[in-house]
C-alpha positions as CSV (number, residue, x, y, z in Angstrom):
1,M,31.3,19.7,19.1
2,G,33.4,21.0,16.3
3,K,35.1,20.4,13.0
4,I,38.6,20.1,11.5
5,E,39.1,21.4,8.0
6,F,42.1,21.4,5.6
7,F,41.9,23.4,2.4
8,A,44.7,23.7,-0.1
9,D,44.5,25.6,-3.3
10,A,48.0,26.2,-4.7
11,G,48.4,25.9,-8.5
12,A,47.7,22.3,-9.4
13,F,47.4,21.3,-5.7
14,R,43.8,21.3,-4.6
15,A,42.7,19.4,-1.5
16,I,39.8,19.6,0.8
17,K,39.5,17.4,3.9
18,K,36.9,17.8,6.5
19,L,36.0,16.0,9.7
20,Q,33.0,16.7,11.9
21,V,33.9,16.0,15.5
22,E,31.1,15.0,17.9
23,D,31.3,14.0,21.5
24,T,31.0,10.4,20.3
25,T,33.8,10.7,17.7
26,D,36.5,8.1,18.4
27,P,39.8,10.0,19.2
28,I,41.6,7.5,16.9
29,E,39.4,8.8,14.0
30,V,40.7,12.3,14.7
31,A,44.3,11.1,14.8
32,R,43.7,9.2,11.5
33,F,42.3,12.4,9.9
34,L,45.3,14.5,11.1
35,A,47.7,11.8,9.8
36,S,46.0,11.8,6.4
37,V,46.5,15.6,6.2
38,Q,50.1,15.1,7.2
39,D,50.5,12.5,4.5
40,T,49.1,14.9,1.9
41,M,51.4,17.7,3.1
42,Q,54.5,15.5,3.0
43,R,53.8,14.4,-0.6
44,K,53.0,17.9,-1.8
45,T,56.1,19.3,0.0
46,R,58.2,17.0,-2.1
47,D,56.4,18.0,-5.3
48,Y,56.9,21.7,-4.6
49,L,60.5,21.2,-3.3
50,A,61.2,19.5,-6.6
51,K,60.5,22.8,-8.4
52,A,63.3,24.5,-6.3
53,M,66.0,21.8,-6.0
54,P,67.0,18.4,-7.5
55,V,65.1,16.1,-5.2
56,D,65.8,13.0,-7.5
57,A,69.5,13.6,-7.0
58,L,69.0,14.1,-3.2
59,D,66.9,10.8,-3.2
60,K,69.8,9.1,-4.9
61,I,72.2,10.3,-2.3
62,A,70.0,8.9,0.4
63,G,69.4,5.6,-1.4
64,E,73.1,5.0,-2.0
65,M,74.0,6.0,1.5
66,C,71.7,3.3,2.8
67,G,72.8,0.7,0.2
68,A,69.3,0.7,-1.2
69,E,68.1,0.0,-4.7
70,L,65.9,2.1,-6.9
71,G,62.6,0.3,-7.6
72,K,59.3,1.2,-9.2
73,H,58.1,2.9,-6.0
74,G,61.4,4.6,-5.0
75,W,64.4,3.6,-3.0
76,K,64.1,0.4,-1.0
77,L,66.5,-1.1,1.4
78,V,68.0,-4.4,0.3
79,G,67.4,-6.9,3.1
80,K,67.2,-5.8,6.7
81,A,69.5,-3.2,8.3
82,G,71.1,-4.4,11.5
83,E,72.2,-2.1,14.3
84,E,75.7,-1.7,12.9
85,K,74.4,-0.7,9.4
86,I,71.8,1.7,10.9
87,C,74.5,3.4,13.0
88,E,76.8,3.6,10.0
89,V,74.1,5.2,7.8
90,L,73.0,7.6,10.4
91,A,76.6,8.7,11.0
92,K,76.9,9.3,7.2
93,S,73.7,11.3,7.2
94,R,75.4,13.8,9.7
95,S,78.8,13.8,7.9
96,S,80.8,16.5,6.1
97,A,80.7,14.2,3.1
98,L,76.9,14.6,2.9
99,T,77.3,18.3,3.3
100,R,79.7,18.5,0.4
101,Q,77.4,16.4,-1.8
102,V,74.4,18.6,-1.0
103,N,76.5,21.8,-1.5
104,E,77.4,20.7,-5.0
105,L,73.7,20.3,-5.9
106,V,72.1,23.3,-4.1
107,P,73.5,26.8,-4.4
108,T,72.6,28.7,-1.2
109,K,73.1,28.0,2.5
110,K,69.4,28.1,3.5
111,A,68.5,25.8,0.6
112,Q,71.3,23.5,1.6
113,D,69.9,23.2,5.1
114,I,66.5,22.2,3.6
115,A,68.2,19.8,1.2
116,K,70.2,18.1,4.0
117,A,67.2,17.8,6.2
118,Y,65.3,16.2,3.2
119,V,68.1,13.7,2.7
120,Q,68.1,12.8,6.4
121,Q,64.4,12.3,6.3
122,Q,64.7,10.1,3.2
123,V,67.4,8.1,5.0
124,L,65.2,7.4,8.0
125,D,62.3,6.4,5.7
126,I,64.5,4.0,3.7
127,L,65.9,2.5,6.9
128,G,62.3,1.9,8.2
129,F,62.1,4.8,10.7
130,P,59.5,7.1,9.3
131,L,59.1,10.4,11.1
132,V,55.4,10.5,11.0
133,I,52.6,8.0,11.8
134,D,51.1,6.9,8.5
135,A,47.3,7.3,8.1
136,K,47.2,3.7,6.8
137,I,48.3,2.5,10.2
138,F,45.3,4.2,11.8
139,E,43.0,2.7,9.1
140,K,44.3,-0.8,9.9
141,Y,43.8,-0.2,13.6
142,A,40.3,1.0,13.1
143,A,39.5,-2.1,11.0
144,E,40.9,-4.3,13.7
145,K,39.0,-2.5,16.4
146,A,35.8,-2.9,14.4
147,E,36.4,-6.6,14.0
148,L,36.9,-7.0,17.8
149,A,33.8,-5.1,18.6
150,V,31.6,-7.6,16.6
């Protein structure tokens, strides 16, 4: 029926992902494949962005805005965020205070727009509202589906 291919060759970033799609291919398998490409792109976007702007400082802004702590694997929310906390943090992520902080770190307007969007994405991730469906979720679903089919 067809195939989906993702090739990346940019400096140290090399990735090849392929999926052969047949009439019998489960649509969830296609969705999982696309999510895995998206995961790779998100990680590498951060890596390349770090060459142009101070992403660690931007991460710190997002973490502190959420009341999170820096751990071994990045910023993690302490406890659960209730509705009030979520509303407060989201309001901060759209505030002039955030704009001032970003403007101090990033010199140009277009770069500031990217940096602010990056901080807002990090805030949502820390609060537990990721913007993308993680490929691992599809893998767990496929495993569950396989167990039910037995």
